[in-house]
Backbone of each chain as ProteinMPNN parsed JSONL, in Angstrom:
{"seq_chain_A": "XXXXXXXXXXXXXXXXXXXXXXXXXXXXXXXXXXXXXXXXXXXXXXXXXXXXXXXXXXXXXXXXXXXXXXXXXXXXXXXXXXXXXXXXXXXXXXXXXXXXXXXXXXXXXXX", "coords_chain_A": {"N_chain_A": [[33.425, 31.064, -83.839], [32.488, 33.616, -81.692], [31.183, 33.122, -78.454], [29.185, 34.123, -75.749], [28.548, 33.664, -72.379], [26.427, 34.029, -69.615], [26.191, 33.706, -66.168], [24.558, 33.715, -62.992], [21.34, 33.247, -64.694], [19.354, 34.633, -63.464], [19.087, 36.474, -60.433], [18.411, 36.961, -57.055], [18.638, 39.045, -54.313], [19.028, 40.2, -50.897], [18.85, 43.634, -49.84], [21.906, 45.408, -49.426], [23.655, 43.335, -49.602], [26.729, 41.982, -50.89], [27.592, 41.128, -54.213], [28.273, 38.913, -57.018], [28.481, 38.81, -60.479], [28.779, 36.67, -63.259], [30.642, 36.136, -66.276], [31.471, 34.474, -69.232], [33.555, 33.745, -72.052], [34.2, 32.35, -75.299], [36.283, 32.74, -77.149], [39.397, 33.929, -76.679], [40.664, 35.999, -77.929], [40.118, 38.915, -77.676], [39.244, 42.408, -77.963], [38.213, 44.239, -76.172], [36.155, 44.233, -73.185], [32.886, 44.771, -72.144], [30.603, 45.859, -69.649], [27.16, 46.223, -69.344], [24.158, 47.862, -68.308], [20.695, 47.233, -68.276], [17.597, 48.621, -67.992], [14.102, 47.85, -67.512], [12.313, 48.181, -70.516], [14.014, 50.076, -71.463], [17.016, 51.446, -73.008], [20.452, 50.329, -73.302], [22.923, 50.934, -70.833], [26.234, 51.808, -70.601], [28.443, 50.493, -68.233], [31.063, 49.729, -67.404], [34.18, 49.502, -69.089], [36.643, 47.334, -70.08], [39.805, 47.196, -71.286], [41.684, 44.856, -73.284], [44.23, 44.619, -72.302], [44.046, 45.231, -69.694], [43.328, 44.427, -66.225], [41.315, 44.975, -64.458], [38.535, 47.194, -63.752], [37.139, 49.962, -62.062], [34.227, 51.53, -60.765], [32.75, 53.52, -58.642], [30.615, 51.648, -56.655], [30.987, 49.454, -58.179], [32.965, 46.862, -59.561], [34.843, 45.496, -62.08], [36.397, 42.629, -63.335], [38.859, 41.085, -65.443], [39.921, 38.148, -66.931], [41.593, 37.28, -69.41], [42.898, 35.093, -70.542], [41.649, 32.86, -69.509], [39.157, 33.301, -70.331], [37.178, 34.726, -68.868], [35.11, 36.96, -66.965], [34.189, 39.02, -64.223], [31.626, 40.811, -62.54], [31.493, 42.765, -59.831], [29.375, 43.838, -57.329], [29.107, 46.024, -54.766], [27.559, 46.312, -51.576], [24.701, 46.179, -52.282], [21.797, 47.834, -53.67], [18.245, 48.57, -53.871], [17.862, 50.09, -56.191], [19.729, 49.053, -57.881], [18.59, 47.027, -59.197], [18.097, 45.405, -62.188], [18.782, 44.302, -65.577], [21.876, 42.875, -66.281], [24.322, 43.029, -68.676], [26.914, 41.435, -70.416], [29.475, 42.05, -72.761], [31.655, 41.3, -75.452], [34.3, 42.519, -77.495], [35.803, 42.039, -80.598], [38.688, 42.585, -82.718], [37.42, 43.369, -84.942], [35.464, 45.167, -84.253], [32.914, 44.246, -83.662], [30.425, 43.751, -81.247], [29.739, 41.087, -79.147], [27.142, 39.83, -77.37], [26.223, 38.54, -74.129], [23.344, 36.819, -72.736], [22.488, 37.984, -70.483], [22.077, 38.798, -66.943], [19.443, 38.832, -64.773], [18.946, 40.919, -62.206], [17.605, 41.239, -59.002], [17.168, 43.288, -56.306], [16.136, 43.15, -53.127], [14.279, 45.192, -50.881]], "CA_chain_A": [[32.431, 32.087, -83.553], [32.502, 33.996, -80.276], [29.966, 32.914, -77.675], [29.274, 34.716, -74.415], [27.596, 33.04, -71.464], [26.336, 34.7, -68.315], [25.618, 32.901, -65.094], [23.296, 33.029, -63.281], [20.41, 33.987, -65.543], [18.602, 35.51, -62.574], [19.635, 36.487, -59.081], [17.635, 37.781, -56.135], [19.411, 39.201, -53.079], [18.527, 41.261, -50.005], [19.587, 44.891, -49.881], [23.121, 45.466, -48.621], [24.539, 42.2, -49.887], [27.703, 42.061, -51.975], [27.286, 40.053, -55.153], [29.149, 38.736, -58.176], [27.897, 38.299, -61.719], [29.817, 36.006, -64.032], [30.584, 36.163, -67.732], [32.544, 33.706, -69.861], [33.566, 33.843, -73.507], [34.902, 31.197, -75.855], [37.468, 33.138, -77.906], [40.125, 34.873, -75.823], [41.241, 37.082, -78.741], [39.186, 40.032, -77.614], [39.819, 43.754, -77.905], [37.798, 44.722, -74.866], [34.946, 43.651, -72.62], [32.058, 45.818, -71.54], [29.414, 45.519, -68.873], [26.062, 47.148, -69.538], [22.947, 47.708, -67.5], [19.473, 47.507, -69.019], [16.378, 48.718, -67.208], [12.95, 47.422, -68.321], [11.805, 49.135, -71.494], [15.007, 51.117, -71.745], [18.209, 51.023, -73.724], [21.57, 49.864, -72.498], [23.835, 51.934, -70.302], [27.553, 51.234, -70.369], [28.906, 50.635, -66.858], [32.519, 49.625, -67.345], [34.85, 48.942, -70.26], [37.988, 46.863, -69.745], [40.621, 46.865, -72.453], [42.248, 43.504, -73.162], [45.498, 44.682, -71.569], [43.76, 45.563, -68.307], [42.829, 43.333, -65.391], [40.075, 45.366, -63.804], [38.096, 48.583, -63.773], [36.255, 50.25, -60.931], [33.426, 52.742, -60.816], [31.883, 53.54, -57.472], [30.443, 50.346, -55.995], [31.163, 48.406, -59.172], [34.321, 46.478, -59.931], [34.841, 44.439, -63.084], [37.703, 42.015, -63.573], [38.99, 40.359, -66.707], [40.977, 37.154, -67.09], [41.434, 36.988, -70.835], [43.413, 33.765, -70.891], [40.662, 31.833, -69.142], [37.871, 33.673, -70.933], [36.211, 35.02, -67.808], [35.011, 38.277, -66.349], [33.2, 39.123, -63.156], [31.181, 42.139, -62.116], [31.254, 42.76, -58.39], [28.579, 44.975, -56.865], [29.194, 46.105, -53.315], [26.459, 46.939, -50.825], [23.651, 46.336, -53.284], [20.632, 48.665, -53.351], [17.103, 48.268, -54.761], [18.072, 50.777, -57.467], [20.618, 48.26, -58.73], [17.781, 46.012, -59.885], [18.149, 45.585, -63.648], [19.49, 43.218, -66.266], [23.272, 43.215, -66.535], [24.795, 42.354, -69.887], [28.34, 41.406, -70.702], [29.713, 42.005, -74.208], [33.072, 41.325, -75.827], [34.573, 43.09, -78.807], [37.016, 41.622, -81.273], [39.323, 43.673, -83.467], [36.519, 43.778, -86.018], [34.487, 46.111, -83.69], [31.605, 43.675, -83.336], [30.135, 43.369, -79.87], [28.944, 39.884, -78.952], [26.523, 39.955, -76.062], [25.58, 37.456, -73.41], [21.9, 37.035, -72.612], [22.239, 38.834, -69.329], [21.65, 38.33, -65.621], [18.394, 39.676, -64.195], [19.219, 41.108, -60.779], [16.581, 41.864, -58.169], [17.632, 43.584, -54.951], [14.93, 43.326, -52.324], [14.456, 46.095, -49.731]], "C_chain_A": [[32.407, 32.355, -82.049], [31.159, 33.72, -79.632], [30.2, 33.441, -76.266], [28.167, 34.129, -73.543], [27.603, 33.778, -70.143], [25.598, 33.814, -67.323], [25.66, 33.706, -63.799], [22.418, 33.849, -64.219], [19.589, 34.96, -64.728], [19.158, 35.361, -61.169], [18.794, 37.428, -58.23], [18.371, 37.838, -54.804], [18.76, 40.261, -52.195], [19.421, 42.487, -50.108], [20.806, 44.829, -48.962], [24.116, 44.352, -48.913], [25.523, 42.543, -51.003], [27.448, 40.896, -52.921], [28.233, 40.06, -56.342], [28.349, 38.169, -59.338], [29.038, 37.767, -62.588], [29.568, 36.061, -65.536], [31.745, 35.329, -68.258], [32.424, 33.809, -71.365], [34.508, 32.799, -74.083], [36.195, 31.555, -76.578], [38.201, 34.224, -77.127], [40.754, 36.034, -76.604], [40.278, 38.259, -78.807], [39.928, 41.347, -77.563], [39.466, 44.402, -76.574], [36.543, 43.988, -74.402], [34.182, 44.772, -71.94], [30.936, 45.193, -70.731], [28.392, 46.64, -69.057], [24.955, 46.85, -68.532], [21.762, 48.032, -68.39], [18.288, 47.495, -68.07], [15.187, 48.36, -68.097], [12.465, 48.526, -69.251], [12.784, 50.226, -71.875], [16.151, 50.55, -72.578], [19.283, 50.554, -72.756], [22.433, 51.033, -72.052], [25.17, 51.268, -70.017], [28.004, 51.527, -68.938], [30.432, 50.695, -66.792], [33.027, 49.023, -68.65], [36.26, 48.571, -69.84], [38.708, 46.53, -71.045], [41.294, 45.517, -72.211], [43.546, 43.479, -72.36], [45.288, 44.958, -70.082], [43.234, 44.343, -67.557], [41.504, 43.691, -64.726], [39.801, 46.851, -64.001], [37.109, 48.769, -62.628], [35.505, 51.537, -61.187], [32.469, 52.696, -59.642], [31.825, 52.183, -56.791], [30.654, 49.169, -56.943], [32.643, 48.143, -59.443], [34.217, 45.329, -60.924], [36.259, 43.934, -63.27], [37.686, 41.253, -64.883], [40.181, 39.41, -66.634], [40.867, 36.64, -68.52], [41.848, 35.563, -71.175], [42.423, 32.659, -70.563], [39.288, 32.158, -69.696], [36.8, 33.992, -69.913], [36.283, 36.48, -67.363], [33.983, 38.207, -65.235], [32.858, 40.586, -62.928], [30.792, 42.027, -60.657], [30.484, 44.029, -58.036], [28.595, 44.956, -55.343], [27.961, 46.786, -52.737], [25.269, 47.226, -51.733], [22.455, 47.124, -52.74], [19.479, 48.295, -54.279], [17.234, 48.923, -56.136], [19.025, 50.065, -58.389], [19.848, 47.202, -59.507], [17.679, 46.344, -61.37], [18.704, 44.315, -64.254], [20.895, 43.701, -66.6], [23.789, 42.356, -67.677], [26.301, 42.511, -70.027], [28.503, 41.319, -72.22], [31.207, 42.069, -74.481], [33.208, 41.827, -77.252], [35.874, 42.516, -79.356], [37.589, 42.798, -82.043], [38.447, 44.155, -84.607], [35.349, 44.608, -85.493], [33.176, 45.472, -83.23], [31.523, 43.337, -81.854], [29.286, 42.11, -79.879], [28.447, 39.889, -77.521], [26.161, 38.602, -75.46], [24.095, 37.765, -73.28], [21.521, 37.749, -71.32], [21.905, 38.086, -68.052], [20.631, 39.318, -65.085], [18.594, 39.738, -62.689], [18.052, 41.81, -60.104], [17.159, 42.042, -56.78], [16.406, 43.957, -54.121], [15.167, 44.216, -51.111], [14.332, 45.343, -48.407]], "O_chain_A": [[32.316, 31.43, -81.243], [30.114, 34.045, -80.196], [31.258, 33.236, -75.672], [26.999, 34.105, -73.931], [28.663, 34.114, -69.614], [24.537, 33.259, -67.609], [26.681, 34.328, -63.508], [22.718, 35.008, -64.504], [19.169, 35.999, -65.236], [19.628, 34.297, -60.766], [18.501, 38.553, -58.635], [18.693, 36.8, -54.226], [18.026, 41.119, -52.686], [20.606, 42.382, -50.425], [20.746, 44.272, -47.866], [25.279, 44.425, -48.516], [25.204, 43.286, -51.931], [27.122, 39.796, -52.477], [28.896, 41.054, -56.635], [27.633, 37.178, -59.195], [30.121, 38.349, -62.637], [28.426, 36.034, -65.995], [32.874, 35.462, -67.786], [31.323, 33.944, -71.899], [35.487, 32.408, -73.447], [37.118, 30.741, -76.614], [37.672, 35.32, -76.94], [41.314, 36.951, -76.003], [39.702, 38.555, -79.853], [41.094, 41.402, -77.171], [40.307, 45.032, -75.932], [35.951, 43.215, -75.155], [34.761, 45.611, -71.251], [30.397, 44.143, -71.082], [28.706, 47.825, -68.945], [24.843, 45.748, -67.994], [21.804, 48.985, -69.168], [18.007, 46.487, -67.423], [15.251, 48.545, -69.312], [12.236, 49.659, -68.827], [12.415, 51.193, -72.541], [16.237, 49.346, -72.817], [19.047, 50.404, -71.557], [22.644, 51.992, -72.794], [25.236, 50.282, -69.282], [27.953, 52.671, -68.487], [31.006, 51.605, -66.194], [32.388, 48.15, -69.238], [36.99, 49.403, -69.302], [38.26, 45.676, -71.81], [41.453, 45.092, -71.067], [43.919, 42.445, -71.805], [46.239, 44.924, -69.3], [42.767, 43.373, -68.153], [40.675, 42.819, -64.464], [40.678, 47.638, -64.356], [36.354, 47.863, -62.275], [36.042, 52.498, -61.738], [31.501, 51.935, -59.641], [32.853, 51.631, -56.396], [30.513, 48.014, -56.541], [33.453, 49.065, -59.54], [33.581, 44.313, -60.645], [37.204, 44.718, -63.353], [36.634, 40.833, -65.365], [41.299, 39.816, -66.317], [40.14, 35.687, -68.798], [41.216, 34.906, -72.002], [42.365, 31.642, -71.255], [38.354, 31.37, -69.544], [35.649, 33.582, -70.063], [37.332, 37.124, -67.38], [33.028, 37.433, -65.298], [33.693, 41.475, -63.102], [29.877, 41.288, -60.297], [30.882, 45.139, -58.39], [28.154, 43.994, -54.715], [27.401, 47.707, -53.33], [24.883, 48.38, -51.923], [22.145, 47.093, -51.549], [19.71, 47.762, -55.364], [16.768, 48.373, -57.133], [19.131, 50.421, -59.563], [20.41, 46.551, -60.388], [17.232, 47.426, -61.751], [19.053, 43.371, -63.545], [21.079, 44.795, -67.134], [23.704, 41.129, -67.648], [26.866, 43.577, -69.785], [27.758, 40.601, -72.888], [31.937, 42.807, -73.818], [32.347, 41.59, -78.1], [36.903, 42.504, -78.681], [37.026, 43.892, -82.018], [38.691, 45.218, -85.178], [34.343, 44.754, -86.187], [32.412, 46.091, -82.489], [32.426, 42.723, -81.286], [28.243, 42.059, -80.532], [29.235, 39.944, -76.577], [25.839, 37.651, -76.173], [23.641, 38.842, -73.668], [20.354, 38.076, -71.104], [21.51, 36.92, -68.067], [20.921, 40.507, -64.956], [18.434, 38.74, -61.986], [17.574, 42.843, -60.573], [17.588, 41.078, -56.147], [15.733, 44.953, -54.39], [16.144, 44.025, -50.386], [14.453, 45.946, -47.341]]}, "seq_chain_B": "XXXXXXXXXXXXXXXXXXXXXXXXXXXXXXXXXXXXXXXXXXXXXXXXXXXXXXXXXXXXXXXXXXXXXXXXXXXXXXXXXXXXXXXXXXXXXXXXXXXXXXXXXXXXXXXXXXXXX", "coords_chain_B": {"N_chain_B": [[24.366, 66.697, -73.924], [21.796, 65.099, -75.846], [21.898, 62.412, -76.117], [21.583, 59.24, -77.861], [19.0, 59.275, -80.171], [15.936, 57.76, -80.891], [13.246, 56.947, -83.068], [10.057, 55.67, -84.166], [9.113, 55.169, -80.673], [7.483, 53.067, -80.153], [6.004, 50.746, -82.342], [3.344, 49.463, -84.076], [2.272, 47.268, -86.467], [0.833, 45.803, -89.417], [1.299, 42.6, -90.889], [3.225, 42.55, -93.831], [3.297, 45.234, -94.271], [5.303, 48.208, -94.757], [7.987, 49.203, -92.686], [9.671, 51.793, -91.052], [12.397, 52.65, -89.18], [14.002, 55.088, -87.16], [17.036, 56.898, -86.443], [19.064, 59.078, -84.574], [22.315, 59.731, -84.1], [24.734, 60.419, -81.452], [26.093, 63.641, -81.507], [29.096, 64.145, -83.263], [29.952, 61.559, -83.084], [31.278, 58.885, -84.962], [30.698, 56.314, -85.62], [28.033, 54.048, -86.137], [25.547, 51.806, -85.066], [23.154, 49.247, -85.628], [21.044, 47.212, -83.748], [19.239, 44.219, -82.881], [16.947, 42.976, -80.506], [15.768, 40.098, -79.013], [13.891, 37.767, -77.021], [14.626, 35.147, -77.451], [17.057, 35.162, -78.916], [18.614, 37.131, -77.865], [20.723, 40.055, -77.932], [21.579, 41.162, -81.113], [23.873, 42.164, -83.589], [22.992, 44.027, -86.375], [23.838, 45.784, -88.485], [26.648, 47.873, -89.269], [27.879, 51.137, -89.435], [30.484, 53.293, -90.482], [31.656, 56.523, -90.502], [29.436, 57.175, -92.107], [29.349, 55.175, -93.967], [28.348, 51.921, -94.883], [29.846, 49.286, -93.231], [29.736, 46.642, -92.475], [27.252, 44.446, -93.1], [26.494, 41.942, -92.489], [24.911, 40.89, -90.54], [22.309, 41.47, -91.138], [19.177, 40.121, -91.492], [17.803, 39.296, -93.862], [16.87, 40.049, -97.319], [14.729, 41.695, -96.991], [15.322, 43.557, -95.167], [16.812, 46.748, -94.893], [19.267, 49.341, -94.584], [20.182, 52.749, -94.167], [22.406, 55.546, -94.187], [22.316, 58.612, -94.672], [23.581, 60.942, -93.869], [25.765, 62.303, -91.309], [24.184, 62.582, -89.098], [21.898, 61.06, -89.106], [20.083, 58.048, -89.501], [18.404, 55.27, -91.006], [16.454, 52.311, -90.599], [14.928, 49.958, -92.486], [12.161, 47.837, -93.027], [10.734, 45.778, -95.315], [8.725, 43.612, -97.068], [7.144, 43.631, -93.824], [7.163, 41.023, -91.31], [5.591, 38.815, -88.904], [7.644, 37.551, -87.405], [9.574, 39.461, -87.249], [9.112, 40.967, -85.097], [10.369, 42.645, -82.369], [12.757, 44.362, -80.241], [14.403, 47.107, -81.479], [17.534, 48.483, -81.467], [19.54, 51.4, -81.72], [22.895, 52.401, -81.747], [25.728, 54.47, -80.973], [29.181, 55.405, -81.41], [32.416, 56.9, -80.745], [34.153, 56.109, -82.765], [36.858, 55.827, -83.109], [39.839, 53.9, -83.71], [38.581, 52.23, -85.48], [36.294, 51.706, -84.207], [36.417, 49.586, -82.496], [37.487, 49.86, -79.932], [35.871, 51.536, -78.517], [33.433, 52.885, -76.245], [30.059, 52.055, -76.626], [27.108, 53.879, -77.08], [23.784, 53.576, -76.339], [20.547, 54.009, -77.811], [17.08, 54.431, -76.712], [15.587, 52.503, -77.925], [13.298, 50.914, -80.268], [10.255, 49.444, -80.012], [8.971, 46.985, -81.875], [6.06, 45.611, -83.159], [4.669, 43.208, -85.135], [1.754, 42.307, -86.559]], "CA_chain_B": [[23.924, 66.052, -75.163], [20.557, 64.369, -75.639], [22.097, 60.989, -76.295], [21.087, 58.679, -79.107], [17.55, 59.443, -80.258], [15.283, 56.828, -81.811], [11.803, 57.109, -83.244], [9.217, 55.866, -82.998], [9.455, 54.314, -79.536], [6.672, 51.87, -80.32], [5.407, 50.645, -83.663], [2.53, 48.272, -84.299], [1.905, 47.255, -87.864], [0.326, 44.518, -89.9], [2.182, 41.857, -91.777], [3.244, 43.011, -95.208], [3.491, 46.685, -94.333], [6.668, 48.724, -94.648], [8.301, 49.823, -91.405], [10.914, 52.56, -91.059], [12.876, 53.06, -87.867], [14.913, 56.214, -87.33], [18.039, 57.065, -85.398], [19.967, 60.224, -84.598], [23.422, 59.409, -83.187], [25.317, 61.51, -80.683], [26.883, 64.525, -82.359], [30.539, 63.908, -83.176], [30.236, 60.129, -83.176], [31.472, 58.483, -86.353], [30.243, 54.935, -85.825], [26.627, 53.811, -85.799], [25.217, 50.376, -85.064], [21.77, 48.818, -85.428], [20.917, 45.914, -83.092], [17.901, 43.682, -82.629], [16.922, 42.193, -79.268], [14.63, 39.208, -78.786], [14.086, 36.88, -75.872], [15.28, 33.892, -77.87], [18.4, 35.326, -79.482], [19.349, 38.195, -77.195], [21.095, 41.209, -78.751], [22.349, 40.805, -82.302], [24.246, 43.284, -84.442], [22.46, 43.929, -87.73], [24.666, 46.503, -89.433], [27.559, 48.841, -88.691], [28.339, 52.212, -90.312], [31.563, 54.156, -90.019], [31.676, 57.7, -91.382], [28.248, 57.097, -92.964], [29.502, 54.097, -94.938], [28.102, 50.594, -94.291], [31.07, 48.503, -93.195], [29.409, 45.223, -92.341], [25.805, 44.203, -92.975], [26.317, 40.486, -92.466], [23.888, 40.521, -89.576], [20.97, 41.757, -91.661], [18.608, 38.779, -91.655], [17.441, 38.957, -95.245], [16.74, 41.201, -98.208], [13.622, 42.564, -96.575], [15.893, 44.577, -94.295], [17.795, 47.641, -95.484], [19.635, 50.451, -93.72], [20.879, 53.835, -94.834], [22.906, 56.646, -93.369], [22.566, 59.658, -95.664], [24.508, 61.931, -93.323], [26.337, 61.926, -90.008], [23.246, 62.761, -87.994], [20.63, 60.387, -89.331], [20.109, 56.716, -90.105], [17.128, 54.565, -91.022], [16.391, 50.86, -90.796], [13.637, 49.725, -93.128], [11.751, 46.446, -93.225], [9.69, 45.76, -96.334], [7.555, 43.704, -96.205], [7.356, 43.151, -92.46], [6.579, 39.736, -90.946], [5.477, 38.687, -87.436], [8.914, 37.168, -86.773], [10.412, 40.653, -87.111], [8.764, 41.622, -83.832], [11.558, 42.697, -81.512], [13.181, 45.725, -79.927], [15.519, 47.493, -82.33], [18.343, 49.52, -80.85], [20.591, 52.089, -82.43], [23.975, 52.81, -80.852], [26.802, 55.186, -81.65], [30.439, 55.528, -80.68], [33.307, 57.887, -81.35], [34.622, 55.589, -84.043], [38.31, 55.695, -83.193], [40.292, 52.5, -83.792], [37.589, 51.46, -86.225], [35.14, 51.457, -83.356], [36.568, 48.409, -81.653], [37.837, 50.134, -78.556], [35.053, 52.617, -77.981], [32.155, 52.616, -75.591], [28.884, 52.302, -77.453], [26.003, 54.513, -76.377], [22.562, 53.043, -76.924], [19.286, 54.71, -77.729], [16.063, 53.754, -75.902], [15.014, 51.383, -78.674], [11.956, 50.918, -80.855], [9.597, 48.143, -79.843], [8.19, 46.705, -83.074], [5.137, 44.481, -83.138], [4.073, 42.953, -86.44], [0.605, 41.419, -86.33]], "C_chain_B": [[22.691, 65.199, -74.874], [20.756, 62.868, -75.724], [21.592, 60.542, -77.65], [19.558, 58.743, -79.1], [16.991, 58.472, -81.289], [13.79, 57.152, -81.899], [11.307, 56.12, -84.296], [9.666, 54.993, -81.833], [8.69, 52.993, -79.61], [6.061, 51.91, -81.719], [4.637, 49.341, -83.73], [2.053, 48.324, -85.732], [1.394, 45.879, -88.256], [1.317, 43.896, -90.878], [2.072, 42.382, -93.206], [3.469, 44.507, -95.358], [4.975, 47.037, -94.254], [6.844, 49.437, -93.306], [9.627, 50.569, -91.533], [11.227, 53.039, -89.648], [13.969, 54.108, -88.07], [15.855, 56.371, -86.145], [18.845, 58.332, -85.641], [21.1, 59.923, -83.622], [23.875, 60.645, -82.415], [26.222, 62.335, -81.603], [28.378, 64.277, -82.147], [30.927, 62.442, -83.223], [30.284, 59.712, -84.647], [31.003, 57.067, -86.657], [28.806, 54.787, -85.367], [26.306, 52.345, -85.999], [23.709, 50.21, -84.926], [21.79, 47.404, -84.852], [19.446, 45.517, -83.016], [17.963, 42.822, -81.372], [15.64, 41.4, -79.176], [14.939, 38.321, -77.593], [14.909, 35.666, -76.273], [16.745, 34.091, -78.219], [19.232, 36.401, -78.787], [19.609, 39.352, -78.14], [21.973, 40.769, -79.908], [22.643, 42.06, -83.106], [23.712, 43.046, -85.852], [23.405, 44.551, -88.745], [25.485, 47.553, -88.699], [27.978, 49.845, -89.756], [29.542, 52.9, -89.661], [31.7, 55.296, -91.009], [30.629, 57.595, -92.485], [28.303, 55.951, -93.979], [29.209, 52.759, -94.265], [29.353, 49.736, -94.389], [30.767, 47.007, -93.191], [27.904, 45.079, -92.151], [25.512, 42.708, -92.899], [25.257, 40.03, -91.474], [22.469, 40.813, -90.028], [20.333, 40.427, -92.051], [18.275, 38.397, -93.089], [17.187, 40.225, -96.034], [15.599, 42.131, -97.828], [14.125, 43.712, -95.702], [16.896, 45.432, -95.089], [18.068, 48.794, -94.528], [20.402, 51.483, -94.525], [21.378, 54.832, -93.799], [23.286, 57.779, -94.308], [23.492, 60.766, -95.189], [24.897, 61.528, -91.906], [25.339, 61.987, -88.863], [21.943, 61.991, -88.163], [20.839, 59.033, -89.997], [18.708, 56.117, -90.051], [17.359, 53.069, -91.198], [14.99, 50.564, -91.312], [13.398, 48.232, -93.274], [10.569, 46.462, -94.2], [9.748, 44.458, -97.132], [7.838, 43.136, -94.818], [6.617, 41.827, -92.24], [6.503, 39.646, -89.42], [6.8, 38.336, -86.757], [9.906, 38.332, -86.667], [10.126, 41.393, -85.808], [9.93, 41.506, -82.864], [11.74, 44.141, -81.065], [14.434, 46.015, -80.755], [16.236, 48.676, -81.686], [19.32, 50.11, -81.858], [21.641, 52.5, -81.396], [25.009, 53.585, -81.653], [28.04, 55.214, -80.77], [31.338, 56.51, -81.417], [33.868, 57.419, -82.689], [36.123, 55.59, -84.205], [38.659, 54.22, -83.222], [39.296, 51.631, -84.525], [36.392, 51.11, -85.385], [35.344, 50.348, -82.354], [36.794, 48.751, -80.196], [36.94, 51.122, -77.866], [33.821, 52.116, -77.26], [31.02, 52.932, -76.558], [27.765, 52.85, -76.578], [24.71, 54.148, -77.101], [21.403, 54.023, -76.794], [18.281, 53.889, -76.938], [15.393, 52.592, -76.618], [13.64, 51.68, -79.249], [11.378, 49.524, -80.692], [8.656, 47.942, -81.018], [7.34, 45.465, -82.874], [4.502, 44.371, -84.508], [2.979, 41.906, -86.256], [0.322, 40.53, -87.531]], "O_chain_B": [[22.559, 64.642, -73.784], [19.828, 62.118, -75.419], [21.219, 61.363, -78.488], [18.912, 58.318, -78.143], [17.497, 58.369, -82.407], [13.169, 57.574, -80.924], [12.048, 55.768, -85.214], [10.539, 54.144, -82.015], [9.181, 51.946, -79.187], [5.658, 52.964, -82.209], [5.179, 48.264, -83.481], [1.486, 49.328, -86.163], [1.518, 44.915, -87.5], [2.057, 44.584, -91.582], [0.978, 42.623, -93.717], [3.793, 44.988, -96.444], [5.788, 46.263, -93.749], [5.967, 50.173, -92.856], [10.596, 50.028, -92.065], [10.434, 53.734, -89.014], [14.754, 54.033, -89.015], [15.525, 56.028, -85.01], [19.254, 58.62, -86.765], [20.861, 59.866, -82.416], [23.449, 61.765, -82.696], [27.012, 61.789, -82.374], [28.859, 64.209, -81.016], [32.103, 62.115, -83.385], [29.455, 60.123, -85.458], [30.922, 56.67, -87.82], [28.41, 55.333, -84.337], [26.735, 51.723, -86.972], [23.064, 50.954, -84.188], [22.455, 46.514, -85.381], [18.546, 46.355, -83.078], [18.897, 42.042, -81.185], [14.547, 41.963, -79.252], [16.096, 38.148, -77.208], [15.779, 35.216, -75.528], [17.586, 33.27, -77.853], [20.416, 36.564, -79.084], [18.816, 39.61, -79.046], [22.982, 40.091, -79.715], [21.774, 42.913, -83.285], [23.949, 41.994, -86.447], [23.738, 43.925, -89.751], [25.081, 48.059, -87.652], [28.385, 49.459, -90.851], [29.598, 53.061, -88.442], [31.843, 55.071, -92.211], [30.904, 57.889, -93.648], [27.376, 55.79, -94.772], [29.751, 52.476, -93.197], [29.862, 49.484, -95.481], [31.462, 46.217, -93.828], [27.352, 45.542, -91.153], [24.405, 42.269, -93.212], [24.763, 38.906, -91.561], [21.518, 40.429, -89.348], [20.895, 39.685, -92.857], [18.467, 37.242, -93.471], [17.274, 41.333, -95.504], [15.534, 43.258, -98.319], [13.434, 44.716, -95.524], [17.713, 44.911, -95.848], [17.195, 49.178, -93.75], [21.164, 51.152, -95.433], [20.843, 54.94, -92.695], [24.447, 57.899, -94.699], [24.115, 61.451, -95.999], [24.41, 60.529, -91.377], [25.62, 61.494, -87.771], [20.98, 62.243, -87.438], [21.645, 58.883, -90.916], [17.925, 56.426, -89.153], [18.31, 52.629, -91.845], [13.994, 50.878, -90.66], [14.305, 47.466, -93.599], [9.539, 47.084, -93.935], [10.741, 44.219, -97.818], [8.683, 42.254, -94.665], [5.604, 41.543, -92.878], [7.26, 40.319, -88.72], [7.049, 38.783, -85.638], [10.964, 38.188, -86.055], [10.83, 42.342, -85.462], [10.414, 40.411, -82.578], [10.981, 45.027, -81.455], [15.401, 45.253, -80.725], [15.639, 49.715, -81.4], [19.85, 49.415, -82.725], [21.294, 52.903, -80.286], [25.152, 53.387, -82.859], [27.96, 55.068, -79.55], [31.064, 56.9, -82.552], [34.038, 58.207, -83.62], [36.628, 55.38, -85.308], [37.861, 53.382, -82.803], [39.17, 50.44, -84.24], [35.557, 50.305, -85.796], [34.529, 50.178, -81.447], [36.348, 48.021, -79.311], [37.216, 51.516, -76.732], [33.245, 51.082, -77.601], [31.033, 53.966, -77.226], [27.511, 52.351, -75.482], [24.56, 54.378, -78.301], [21.289, 54.76, -75.814], [18.585, 52.768, -76.531], [14.707, 51.785, -75.99], [12.924, 52.568, -78.785], [11.944, 48.545, -81.177], [7.657, 48.649, -81.146], [7.833, 44.41, -82.473], [3.875, 45.314, -84.991], [3.243, 40.773, -85.853], [-0.611, 39.727, -87.498]]}, "name": "protein", "num_of_chains": 2, "seq": "XXXXXXXXXXXXXXXXXXXXXXXXXXXXXXXXXXXXXXXXXXXXXXXXXXXXXXXXXXXXXXXXXXXXXXXXXXXXXXXXXXXXXXXXXXXXXXXXXXXXXXXXXXXXXXXXXXXXXXXXXXXXXXXXXXXXXXXXXXXXXXXXXXXXXXXXXXXXXXXXXXXXXXXXXXXXXXXXXXXXXXXXXXXXXXXXXXXXXXXXXXXXXXXXXXXXXXXXXXXXXXXXXXXX"}
């Protein structure tokens, strides 16, 4: 059974800092990995999707990497801003379409 | 596009009552997912539809839960009878549905916060 772990559970940083969120998964036979953002009381917004054949994806200040063999992914956020404050969720998909989610990292960026 | 639409946004009901949650997926999307989110268990997939057909309902907790998708633009998740432990946020998501849905980005609705007293 696939299990996804995210570390740390919470992170507080000053504005402008670069930061890394970590995600690990137990079964390396994944189809893709996605990073989502969830704001309080809102749904999830997809940030980046990395196919299993890819090593990384970039969108603006966000960069996600994938090391499938070691079961790890990182989300790098450059020059963090208060608007980046949210919960970040990592999810992996097997060939059976099911997304297995981690419990998320609550990020607070302080002005 | 308006995105995935869910109603109601909040529902408070008493134990034993029937609850119906509604979802309108993004037009043109062929896959629809219902998830439940709780503090203890995080996000869990309840059921997955592809082309209006339930493909996998193994995540449905018990017989009190049922889901339907009568057409491509509408789905319901029903709980009857409801219990306090059903209190959670229920999300609906949709995707294009290519490759059986495995490779597609899922787009989430805002969720329905259910409280069962």
